[in-house]
N, C-alpha and C positions, 0 to 999 in steps of 0.2 A: 423613605422619601421617594416619591416617584417624579419623573420629569413633568413639569406643568402643574404640579401641586402647589398650594400656597407656600409650602416650605422650600420649594425649589429655589436654589440660590440665584439662578439666572432670572427667574420670574421676579424675585424680590428686588434684585438690582434694576431690572427694567422699570418696575413700579416706581422706584426712587428716582430714576432718571427721567421718566416720561409722565408720571402721575398714574394713579390708580385707574382713572377713566380711560387711559390709552392702552391698557393692557387687559386682554380677554384670555382667561384660561378656559379652554373648551370644556374640560371635565367638570368645572364648577359653575359654568354659565347655563342659565335656563333659556337663553336666546337661541333662535334657530340660526346656526352658523353656516348653513349650506351655501349662502351667497358667497362666502369666503372659500369654502372647502370643496365645492363641486363646480365643475366648469359648465359653460352655457350648453354644451351638447350633452351633458350628463355622462361623458365617457370617462372623465377622470375625477376621482373622489380621493381626498387625502385627509390626513390628521395632522394636527399642529401641536407642538409643545406650548406655544402661545401665539395669539394673534395680537399684533401691536399696531397702533394707529398714531404714529407721532405727528405733531402739529407744526413742526418747523424743520428746516434742513439741519440745524444743530442737533435736534432731537434724533433725526435719522442717523446722523454721524455717531451720536453717543450710543444708539442702539446697536449699530454695526460693530462698534468697538467692543461692546459688552459681549456680543455673540461671538466675536472672534476670540476674545479672552477665554470664553467657556468652550471653544471648539464646536460651536453650533452653526450650521448653515442657515442661510436666509433666503426665502422666496419672496421677491417683490411682487406686488400686485396693485393694479389700477382699478379699473371698472369691472374686471373679471369677465370681459367679453371676448377674450382670446379663443381661438379655435384649434389650437395645437397643444394644449395642456402645459403652456409655459408658466402659468401663474398659479398652479395648484401644488401644494406640498405633497411629498410622497406619503406613503401609508405607515411610516415608522413611528410617527408621533414625536419625533425629535426636532423637526425643523421649526423655525420661527417664520410665521407669515407676516410680512411687513406690508400693511395696506397704506396707501398714500392718499386716501380720500380726504383727509383733513387738511392737506396742503392745497387749498382751493382759492387762493386770492389771486386777483389780477394786480400785478405789482406796479405796472407802468404802461401808459398808453402814449405813444409818440406818433401822432398823426402825421407830422411834418417828415418824419423819417420812415413812414409806412411800416411801423413796427410796434409790437407790444411785448411785454414780459409778464409771464404768468407762472404760477406754481404748478407742479406736475399733476396735482389731484384735481385741477379744474376739468370738468367735463368738456368734451368737444362742443357741445351745444352751448355751454357757458362762454367759451372762447369766441364762437361765432357771434353770439349775441353781444358781447363786449365790443367786438370789432364793428358790428352793425351800428351800435349806438354812437360810435365815433364817425359814422358815415363811410366806413371802410369794409373790406371783405377778407375773411380768413376762409379760403376756399376748400379746405379739406372737408369732405362730406362722406359720411358713412351711415349705414342703416342703424347702427348702434350709437349714434352721436349723442343721444340723451343720457347714456350710461358710461360709455368709453371715456377714458381720461386722456389728456394731451401727453402725459408722461408715457402711458401705454402705447399711444399712437406712435410716439417717437422711438420707444424701445423696440417696436416691431416694424418701424418704417411703414406705417399704414398707407394704403393707396387710395381706394375709394373711386368715386365716380367722375372726378374732374382731373385725374392725372393727365389726361390728353392735353389739357391747356395749362395746368398749374404745376404739375409734377407731384411726386410723393411727399410724405411728411419730411423727408430729408431736404427736399428743395424749399420747404417752407419754414425751415429752422435756421436762425442766424447764429445762435449761441446757446450754451447749456450750462447749468449748474449740476454737478454730479458728486455723489458721495462714493468714494473708493471702497475697496474691500478692507482697507486698513482704517476706515472711519475718518478719512480726511475729506474736506470739501474742495473740489476743483471748480473754480468759478471762471467761466468764459462766457458770461452773459452779454458780451458786447453785441450791439445791434448793428453790426457792420456788413456791408456787401463785400468788402475787400479786406483781407487780413492774412498776410503771408508770413506770420511769425511762427515758424516751426511747424510741427506736425498738426494735422487737422483733427485734433481730439474730438471735436463735435461729431465728425463723420465716423469716428471709431466707435462711439457710444451709441449712436443712432443705429437701430436694427440689431443691437447685440443682445436684446431680450433680458436685460438685467443680469447678464453673466459677467460683465466687465465693470459695471458701476451702476449706481442707482440714480436715475434722473429725478432731480428735485425741483428744477425750474427750467424754463426755456424762454429764449427771446425769439419771437416769431415774425416772419415776413408777412405783411399785409398787402392788399391790392386795392385799387379804387373800386368802389361799387359800380358795376355795369349799369348804364342808364336804361338799357333795353335788354329784354330776355324773351326768347321764343322757344317753345318746346313742341316736338312733333313725335307722333307714333306712326311708324311706317311698316309695311309688310314687304318683305323680299322673298322671291320664290326660292332662292338658294343662298347658302352662306357665301358662295363665290360672288354673287350679286351684291351681298352686304359689304364685302371687302372692296369691291370696285366702287360701291357707293361711298364708302369711307374716303377713298382717294379723291372722288369727285367733290365731296363736301369740303375736304381740306383745300382743294384747289379754288373753290368758290369762296369759302368763308374764311380761310386762313386762320388766324388766331381767334377769330370769333367762334370757332367750333369748340365747345367746352365739354361736351359729353357725347359718347356714341356707345350705347349699351345694347347688346344683343340677347335675345331670349328665344330658345328653341321651343318646339311645339309641346314637349312633355312638361317642362316647368310651368307653362301656361295652363295645361290641363290640371295640374296639381293645385294651382291657385284657384281655378274655377271650382275645384271639388271642395277645398277646405276653407277658402277665404273668398267666397263668390262676390262680395261687395268690392274687393280689391280688383277683381277681374272685370267689373262692369265696363270700364273704359274701353276694353279691348273689343266690346261689341260695336264700337263705332266703325271698326273694320269688318266688313260683311263676310270676308273669307280669310280666315287666318289660321285654321286648324293645322294645316300643313306648312304654314309659312314660318319664316324667321321674322320675328318682330324686332324692330330696331327703335330705341328711344334716342332721339337726337335733341341736343340743346345748343342754341347759338345765343351769343350776347352781342351787344354793341355798346361802344363807349359814348354814343351820341344820343340814341333814342330808342323807345320800344318800336316805333314804326320802322326804323332802319333795321333792327334785329329781325322783325317779322318779314319785311321785304326781302332781306338777304336769304333767309331760310326758304321762303316761298319760291324765290327765283331758283335756288339750288334744287329744290324738290321738283319744280316743273321740268327742269332739264333731265333730272333723274327719271321722271315718269316718261318723258319723250324717248329716252334711251332704253326703257324697259328694265331699268335697275330696280324700280319700285313698282309694285302692283297696285298699292293703295297707300294713301297718306292722309292723316288727320292732324291738324295743327290746333294746339290748345287755344281756346278763345277766351280764357279766363284763368285767374290764379287757381281756382278750384279744379279746373280741368288739368292744369299742369300738375297739381299735387296728386291728382288721380293717376296720372301716367306714371309718376315716380312711385306711388304707392303700389302699383302693379309690379314694377321691377323689384321693389324692396320687400314684397310679400313672398317672394320665392323661397328664401331660406326657411321661413316659418312654415310654409306649406310643405316643404320637404320634411322638416322635422315632424310635422303631423302625420305625414304619410308613412313614415317608418324609417328604419336604419338604412343608411346609404354609405358607400365607400366614397369618401370625398377627396377631391384634388383641386388644389389652387395652383394652376400651372401658367407658365408664361412662355411665349415664343414669338418670333417675328410674325407680324400680322399676315404677311403674304403666305405663310405655310399653314395657317389655321384651317382652311377648308379641307386640305389634304389630310391633315392630322384627324380632323373630326370624322371624315369619311372612312379612312382606313381603320381607325381604332373602333369605330361603330361596327364595321364589318367583322373585325377580329373578335369583338365581344359577342356579337350575334352568333358567330360560328361556334364559339366555345360554350356560351350559355344563352340559348335561344330565348329564354324567358327573362333575362336580365334587361333592365331599362336604363338608358342613359339620360341624365338630366343636365343639359348643357346651357349655360348662360354666362354673361360676364361682360367685362370691359374690353370689347373688341378694339376700341380705339387705341389701346395700348398693348394689345396681344395677351391680356390676362383673362383666362377662361376658368370658370368654376365648373369642372367636369366631374360629375358625380354619377355613381353607378349603383342602382338598387339591385340587390342580389335576387336571384330566383327563389321561389318559395323553399326549395330544398336546402338552400344555403343561408337562411334568414337568421340563424342563431347558433350559438355554441361553437364547437370546433369547426363546423362546416363554414360558418361565417368568417372565422379567422383565416381559414385556408382560402376561401373566396377572396378575401381582402388582399392577402399576400400575392395571389396570382394576378389579380386586377391591377394592383400597384406595379408589379413588374411590367405588365403589358403596357400600361399607360406611361410609366416613367421611361421605359425603353424607347417608346415612340417619341416622347418629349426630348430626350437626350439625343436621339438621331437628328432632331431638327435644331440642335443647339439651343434648347429652351432651358427653363428652370423648374424645379419641382416645387418651388414656393415663390410665387410672384408677390404676395402681399400679407399672407397670414403668418409667415415666420416658420421657424423650424421646431422650437419648443421640444417636448418629449416625443411627439407623434412622428416627426420626420428626422429625428437625430440619427438613427441607424441608417436611414436612406441617404442622408447627407454624407455620412462617413464612407458609404459604399461608392457613391457617385462623384465625389469631389476628387480632382487630381491630387495625388499624394503630396506634391510640393505645396500646394495651396493649403491642404489640411495641416501640414506641418507648421506653416506660418500661423494659422489660426490658433493651434495649440500653444505655440510659442508666445503669442500675444496673451492668451488666457493665463499661461503660467507666469508671465511677467507682471500682470495686473492683479492676479488673484491666485497666488501660489498655493494657498491653503485650501482652495476650492470653496470659499465661503458663500459666494454669490450664485444662487440658482444652479446648483450642480445637477448634471444629468440632462441639462437643457442645451440645445444647439450642438454642443460637442459632447463625446463620451467622457467619462471621468478619467480614462487613461489615454495618454497620447499614443498614436500609432508608432510601432517599433519599426526600426530600419529606415 
């Protein structure tokens, strides 16, 4: 009898608890299971003893209890859009992959309370649409919103393009329902803004990447739909000018400034090369090859005219002060969508171009230009043919800082050596500026060792103590975020 076979006692017990349709045994399935077992980047490929798709929180709890009884670890997965290998089983073929896609119901809409309660398997787009149908806004916005799930968004504390105004997923969550490593359901789905009753369990589970508990439902904070929206694409000669422009926009627009995205010259070149239709909107700026393009969005609670006038006024001042060399304001919904399509095409253009060493870093916005300049110089001095693809959420200090290796380091052991050396260079520079090695993607398997090296010992000890207290047997997503062994001493 082999693990995962029809006679496997764990598989048999899971079938009884969840139903045959909810249990997939990879060895006996003719379906393409790569959507579960390969990550979006193609970097992580795993094998599973079984893939289970429970349909309720009670079924999730039952499955967790069964896996615990059999000494089998569980890897929770939402839409499998993660970028750090956090939702892919290892290659042992022993782990159970728990996919939450069938928990996809909107449980409650409370417009008067500006809240809604949804199951964890709802896609982000589904949550956005349900809020919109009620005349409200759920502002979390990601390029993968049609596939990623709200449970995964919360498990990784996703950021996205509107953190500047609305905050990360953590700020948009009021309460959670979570299944513990012991298969118990912790229900704190209250839709309250104020609740000082004990420890903030919600905040403990958000961002824990399925290592402390499995999120099965969430109470979410909603906002009024803005009555006015205006989007602009502008060119800045330098990144320093873009940072100064951000301060000017904040001073003029205040809370009306909802997005401030920056794109360097190379990512735009890659979009033009691989996705030319997405790059077409950039042609509205006659000279942008060496510029930093900034995508700015402003909203108004009163009217479209007010949003437009506010952004036009702010850009006029910026042009007068030389912070902006050119600016184009979207004149239609189609033009606005084209501007966002340009920004959101960059990851796919990168993927099409080839392998890159990727970094999701964050630091105070004020030090971003110095970081970009000094690291670019250091990389050019060490690898003259390497190329830096830099873009991201300048409004909150989060850069996607990716480095394409030179041809001689594009594969095999040379690529691994290049990655290691580039990571050290970049993360040392980030740490020197009191930044973070993961602003929104999480730690997963990719950054687990780096987290252990760069986190203060006392903080790391507390993290391991929390993991040991909540999951002493290491059932939930082992090897992600923290190493399997606590640090000694």
